[in-house]
C-alpha positions as CSV (number, residue, x, y, z in Angstrom):
1,M,121.7,174.4,59.2
2,E,124.9,176.2,60.1
3,P,127.9,174.0,59.0
4,G,129.4,172.3,62.0
5,A,126.2,172.9,64.1
6,G,126.7,169.4,65.7
7,I,130.0,170.4,67.2
8,D,129.8,171.9,70.6
9,Q,131.4,175.3,70.9
10,T,131.5,177.7,73.7
11,D,130.1,181.3,73.4
12,E,133.7,182.6,73.1
13,Q,134.5,180.2,70.3
14,R,131.3,181.1,68.4
15,A,132.2,184.8,68.9
16,L,135.7,184.1,67.5
17,R,134.2,182.4,64.4
18,D,131.7,185.2,63.8
19,A,134.4,187.9,64.3
20,V,136.7,186.2,61.7
21,R,133.9,185.6,59.3
22,S,132.6,189.2,59.6
23,L,136.0,190.7,59.0
24,L,136.6,188.5,55.9
25,D,133.2,189.3,54.5
26,R,133.5,193.1,54.8
27,Y,137.3,193.6,54.3
28,Q,138.0,195.5,51.1
29,G,141.7,195.7,50.6
30,P,144.2,195.2,47.8
31,P,144.3,191.7,46.3
32,G,146.6,189.2,47.9
33,D,148.1,187.8,44.7
34,G,151.1,190.0,44.5
35,G,154.0,191.0,46.8
36,P,154.4,188.5,49.7
37,G,151.5,186.3,48.4
38,Y,148.9,187.5,50.9
39,D,147.2,190.8,51.9
40,P,149.4,192.4,54.6
41,G,146.5,194.7,55.5
42,L,144.1,191.9,56.1
43,W,146.7,189.9,58.1
44,R,147.4,193.0,60.2
45,R,143.7,193.4,61.1
46,L,143.3,189.7,61.8
47,C,146.2,189.9,64.3
48,Q,145.5,193.3,65.8
49,E,141.7,193.1,66.0
50,I,141.2,189.4,66.7
51,G,144.6,188.1,67.7
52,V,144.6,185.1,65.4
53,A,148.3,184.6,65.3
54,G,148.6,184.3,69.1
55,L,145.6,182.2,69.9
56,A,147.6,179.1,70.8
57,V,150.5,180.9,72.3
58,P,150.7,181.1,76.1
59,E,150.0,184.5,77.7
60,R,153.6,184.8,79.0
61,Y,154.8,185.0,75.5
62,G,152.2,187.6,74.4
63,G,149.5,185.2,73.2
64,A,145.9,184.5,74.2
65,G,146.6,181.1,75.9
66,A,143.9,179.3,74.0
67,G,144.5,176.1,72.0
68,P,144.3,174.1,68.8
69,V,140.5,174.2,68.7
70,E,140.5,178.0,68.5
71,T,143.1,177.8,65.8
72,N,140.9,175.4,63.9
73,I,138.0,177.8,64.0
74,V,140.1,180.5,62.4
75,A,141.6,178.2,59.8
76,E,138.2,176.9,58.8
77,E,137.0,180.4,58.1
78,L,140.1,181.2,56.1
79,G,139.6,178.1,54.1
80,R,136.1,178.9,53.0
81,D,137.2,181.5,50.5
82,L,140.8,180.2,50.2
83,T,142.1,183.4,51.9
84,P,145.9,183.4,51.8
85,T,147.5,184.2,55.1
86,P,150.7,183.2,57.0
87,L,148.7,181.6,59.8
88,L,149.6,178.0,59.0
89,G,153.3,178.5,58.4
90,S,154.2,181.2,60.9
91,A,151.7,181.0,63.8
92,V,151.1,177.3,63.8
93,L,154.1,175.4,62.4
94,A,156.8,177.8,63.5
95,G,155.1,179.0,66.7
96,Q,154.3,175.5,67.9
97,L,157.7,174.2,67.0
98,L,159.3,176.8,69.2
99,L,157.0,175.9,72.1
100,A,157.7,172.2,71.6
101,T,161.4,172.7,72.0
102,G,161.0,173.9,75.5
103,D,163.7,176.5,74.9
104,E,162.6,179.4,77.2
105,A,165.1,181.9,75.9
106,A,164.2,181.3,72.2
107,C,160.5,181.5,73.1
108,Q,160.9,184.7,75.0
109,R,162.8,186.2,72.1
110,L,160.8,185.1,69.1
111,L,157.2,184.2,70.1
112,P,155.9,187.7,71.1
113,G,156.5,189.0,67.5
114,I,155.0,185.9,66.0
115,A,152.0,186.1,68.3
116,D,151.1,189.7,67.4
117,G,151.8,189.1,63.6
118,S,154.6,191.7,63.3
119,V,157.1,188.9,62.7
120,L,156.7,186.3,60.0
121,A,158.4,182.9,60.8
122,A,159.1,180.0,58.5
123,V,160.3,176.4,59.0
124,A,162.9,175.0,56.6
125,W,162.5,171.3,56.9
126,A,161.5,169.0,54.0
127,G,164.0,167.9,51.4
128,P,163.3,167.7,47.6
129,A,161.1,164.5,48.0
130,G,158.8,166.4,50.3
131,H,159.1,164.1,53.3
132,W,158.0,165.6,56.6
133,G,159.2,162.9,58.9
134,P,160.6,164.1,62.3
135,G,163.7,162.1,61.6
136,Q,164.4,163.6,58.2
137,A,165.6,167.0,57.0
138,G,167.0,168.6,53.9
139,C,170.0,170.1,55.6
140,T,172.9,169.0,57.7
141,A,174.6,171.0,60.5
142,T,178.2,170.7,61.7
143,R,180.2,172.4,64.5
144,A,182.0,175.5,63.5
145,G,183.9,177.0,66.5
146,D,181.3,178.0,69.1
147,G,178.4,177.8,66.6
148,W,177.0,175.7,63.9
149,Q,177.3,175.7,60.1
150,L,174.3,174.6,58.0
151,D,174.4,173.2,54.5
152,G,171.7,171.8,52.2
153,E,168.4,172.7,50.7
154,A,164.9,172.8,52.1
155,H,161.8,172.7,50.0
156,Y,158.1,173.7,50.3
157,V,158.9,176.3,53.0
158,L,155.7,178.2,53.7
159,Y,156.3,181.9,53.0
160,G,160.0,181.1,53.3
161,D,161.0,183.8,50.7
162,C,159.7,186.6,52.8
163,A,160.0,185.4,56.4
164,D,161.7,187.5,59.0
165,V,162.7,184.5,61.1
166,L,163.8,181.1,59.8
167,L,163.9,177.9,61.8
168,A,165.8,175.1,60.1
169,A,165.7,171.4,60.8
170,A,169.1,169.8,60.1
171,G,170.8,166.5,60.7
172,T,173.6,166.6,63.4
173,P,175.9,163.9,64.8
174,D,173.4,163.4,67.7
175,G,170.2,163.4,65.6
176,I,167.9,166.0,64.1
177,G,168.5,169.5,65.5
178,L,166.7,172.8,65.2
179,F,168.4,176.1,64.4
180,E,167.5,179.7,64.3
181,V,169.1,181.1,61.1
182,D,169.3,184.7,59.9
183,P,167.5,184.7,56.5
184,D,169.5,187.7,55.3
185,Q,173.0,186.3,55.7
186,D,175.3,185.6,52.8
187,G,175.3,181.9,53.1
188,L,171.5,181.6,52.5
189,A,169.5,182.0,49.4
190,R,165.7,182.0,49.1
191,T,163.7,181.4,45.9
192,A,159.9,181.7,45.6
193,G,158.4,178.5,44.3
194,V,155.9,178.2,41.5
195,G,153.3,175.7,42.8
196,M,150.0,174.3,41.5
197,D,148.1,176.6,43.9
198,P,149.0,180.3,43.7
199,G,147.3,180.9,47.0
200,L,149.7,178.6,48.8
201,R,153.1,180.4,49.0
202,V,156.1,178.1,49.2
203,A,159.8,178.7,48.7
204,G,163.1,176.9,48.4
205,V,165.8,177.7,50.9
206,R,169.5,176.9,50.1
207,L,172.1,177.0,52.8
208,K,175.8,176.9,52.1
209,G,177.9,177.6,55.1
210,A,175.0,179.4,56.8
211,V,175.5,180.2,60.5
212,G,172.8,178.9,62.9
213,Q,172.0,179.1,66.6
214,R,170.8,175.8,68.0
215,I,167.4,175.8,69.8
216,G,166.2,173.2,72.3
217,T,169.2,170.8,72.3
218,G,167.9,167.2,72.1
219,A,164.3,168.2,71.4
220,G,164.5,168.2,67.6
221,R,162.7,165.0,66.7
222,P,159.8,165.2,69.2
223,A,159.4,169.0,68.6
224,L,159.1,168.5,64.8
225,A,156.6,165.6,65.3
226,R,154.5,167.8,67.6
227,A,154.5,170.8,65.3
228,R,153.8,168.7,62.2
229,D,150.7,167.2,63.8
230,L,149.4,170.5,65.1
231,A,149.9,172.1,61.7
232,G,148.3,169.1,60.0
233,V,145.2,169.4,62.2
234,A,145.0,173.2,61.4
235,L,145.4,172.4,57.7
236,G,142.6,169.9,58.0
237,A,140.3,172.6,59.4
238,E,141.2,174.8,56.5
239,Q,140.4,172.0,54.1
240,V,137.1,171.4,55.8
241,G,136.2,175.1,55.3
242,A,137.1,174.9,51.7
243,A,135.2,171.6,51.2
244,Q,132.1,173.1,52.8
245,Q,132.2,176.2,50.6
246,A,132.8,174.1,47.5
247,L,129.8,172.0,48.4
248,A,127.6,175.0,49.1
249,Q,128.4,176.6,45.8
250,T,127.7,173.3,44.0
251,V,124.3,172.9,45.7
252,A,123.4,176.5,44.8
253,Y,124.4,176.0,41.2
254,T,122.3,172.7,40.8
255,L,119.2,174.7,41.9
256,T,119.6,177.2,39.0
257,R,121.1,175.1,36.2
258,V,118.3,173.7,34.1
259,Q,118.4,170.5,32.0
260,F,115.5,168.8,30.3
261,G,113.2,171.5,31.6
262,R,114.0,171.2,35.3
263,A,116.8,172.1,37.7
264,I,119.4,169.5,37.9
265,G,119.3,169.6,41.6
266,S,115.9,167.9,41.5
267,F,117.4,164.7,40.0
268,Q,117.7,162.1,42.6
269,A,121.0,160.8,41.5
270,L,122.6,164.2,42.0
271,Q,120.9,164.6,45.3
272,H,122.4,161.4,46.5
273,R,125.9,162.6,45.4
274,M,125.5,165.9,47.2
275,A,124.1,164.2,50.3
276,D,127.2,161.8,50.4
277,L,129.4,164.9,50.1
278,H,127.6,166.5,53.0
279,V,128.2,163.5,55.2
280,L,131.9,163.4,54.1
281,V,132.5,167.0,54.9
282,E,130.7,166.9,58.3
283,S,132.5,163.8,59.4
284,A,135.8,165.4,58.3
285,R,135.0,168.4,60.5
286,S,134.1,166.2,63.5
287,L,137.4,164.2,63.1
288,C,139.4,167.4,62.8
289,Y,138.0,169.0,65.9
290,A,138.2,165.8,67.9
291,A,141.9,165.7,67.1
292,A,142.4,169.3,68.1
293,A,140.5,168.7,71.4
294,A,142.8,165.8,72.1
295,A,146.1,167.7,71.5
296,D,147.4,167.0,75.0
297,G,146.4,163.3,74.9
298,P,148.7,160.3,74.4
299,D,147.2,159.4,71.1
300,F,147.2,162.8,69.5
301,G,149.7,161.8,66.8
302,L,147.4,159.1,65.5
303,R,144.3,161.4,65.7
304,A,146.2,164.1,63.8
305,A,147.3,161.6,61.1
306,A,143.7,160.4,60.7
307,A,142.4,164.0,60.5
308,H,145.0,165.0,57.9
309,A,144.3,162.1,55.6
310,Y,140.5,162.2,55.9
311,C,140.2,166.0,55.5
312,S,142.5,165.9,52.5
313,D,140.3,163.2,50.9
314,A,137.2,165.2,51.7
315,L,138.4,168.4,50.0
316,T,139.6,166.4,47.0
317,A,136.2,164.8,46.6
318,A,134.2,168.0,47.1
319,A,136.4,169.9,44.6
320,A,136.1,167.2,42.0
321,E,132.3,167.1,42.3
322,M,132.3,170.9,42.1
323,I,134.1,170.8,38.8
324,Q,131.9,168.0,37.4
325,L,128.5,169.3,38.5
326,H,129.2,172.8,37.3
327,G,129.6,171.4,33.8
328,A,131.7,173.4,31.3
329,I,131.9,176.5,33.4
330,G,133.6,174.6,36.1
331,V,136.8,174.2,34.0
332,T,137.0,177.9,33.0
333,W,139.6,180.3,34.5
334,E,136.8,182.8,35.3
335,H,135.0,180.4,37.7
336,N,136.7,179.7,41.1
337,A,136.1,175.9,40.9
338,H,139.6,175.3,39.7
339,R,141.0,177.1,42.7
340,Y,139.4,174.6,45.1
341,L,140.7,171.7,43.0
342,K,144.2,173.2,43.0
343,R,144.1,173.8,46.8
344,A,142.9,170.2,47.3
345,H,145.9,168.7,45.4
346,A,148.4,171.1,46.9
347,T,147.4,170.7,50.5
348,A,147.1,167.0,50.3
349,R,150.9,166.8,49.9
350,L,151.7,169.3,52.6
351,F,153.2,167.8,55.8
352,G,153.2,164.4,54.1
353,P,150.7,162.7,51.7
354,P,147.5,161.0,53.1
355,S,149.0,157.6,52.3
356,G,151.9,158.3,54.6
357,H,149.6,159.2,57.5
358,V,147.5,156.1,56.9
359,A,150.7,154.1,57.0
360,R,151.5,155.7,60.4
361,I,148.1,154.6,61.8
362,A,148.5,151.1,60.4
363,A,152.0,150.7,61.9
364,A,150.7,151.8,65.3
365,L,147.8,149.4,65.2
366,L,150.0,146.5,64.1
367,D,152.7,147.2,66.6
């Protein structure tokens, strides 16, 4: 059965899935482990031939006018083989943050380039502790004449060291504000991070007297919350794709690995474990797409929190079983099992740990 067959998709959505999968399967370009941390040629083709970066961007800003469900479809396909692209950090987090501010001038100026993939945007937000709360930021902003001056340090900035556009969240006297900051100015330094997962490019951004232009005055906190939740749902779809692929590889291996004269996949105990994983992955997929479909609903924040926490746990479980059921080969550098485990641990902390999202749900239920 095709993964996700129980989820209703339109003909256009299935065509989008097939187009992305076909391009990923046949693309033969340079490896994405050097330079900017992704394959620019592949990213260019994904944007130009399929339009992945502009799927959830309104048509008036150069996008396709689709929505989070379509973004999920692309993210899931990218997650299958852990394909590194700037989709999550630029098109989803930064793009949706701009839209959520309601700043028409900023959207008109920045979104067309983000939507066609020619401009890479990054959001400088979390402090050293990795908190992604909409009321928290690693930087502060103070008035400086007619403009703003930013100081502080943001961590875990997706593709922050090579972004063309930088959007910074910073504390101001009237709450959290959002600022467009020129990443090439003297008051800003960017450092590529060394993370657990080499396929997840993060950077540190240090601002010292950096000049920023405020975006969407008064919209900082709700805009950050909206962008975080949309990015968390898209990340959940990527985790689902990775978990499904980890499970598929594990099942295939158990049908060829022989112990005691028979394939280990014939042992009932292992069949039960893989069946449990299948249920876990499919339920994570359903939750993730349900959250995306409810993006305009009043309870989207709670649905997004549930999807983020559950999909993180699903990938962690699938990757752990992949390591164990592959035996000794599963812990070697030559096999890709370690990549799925690293991606599971790295993404589980992105946009806040699962425990934090569960706490959000519990607080809402007890309120």
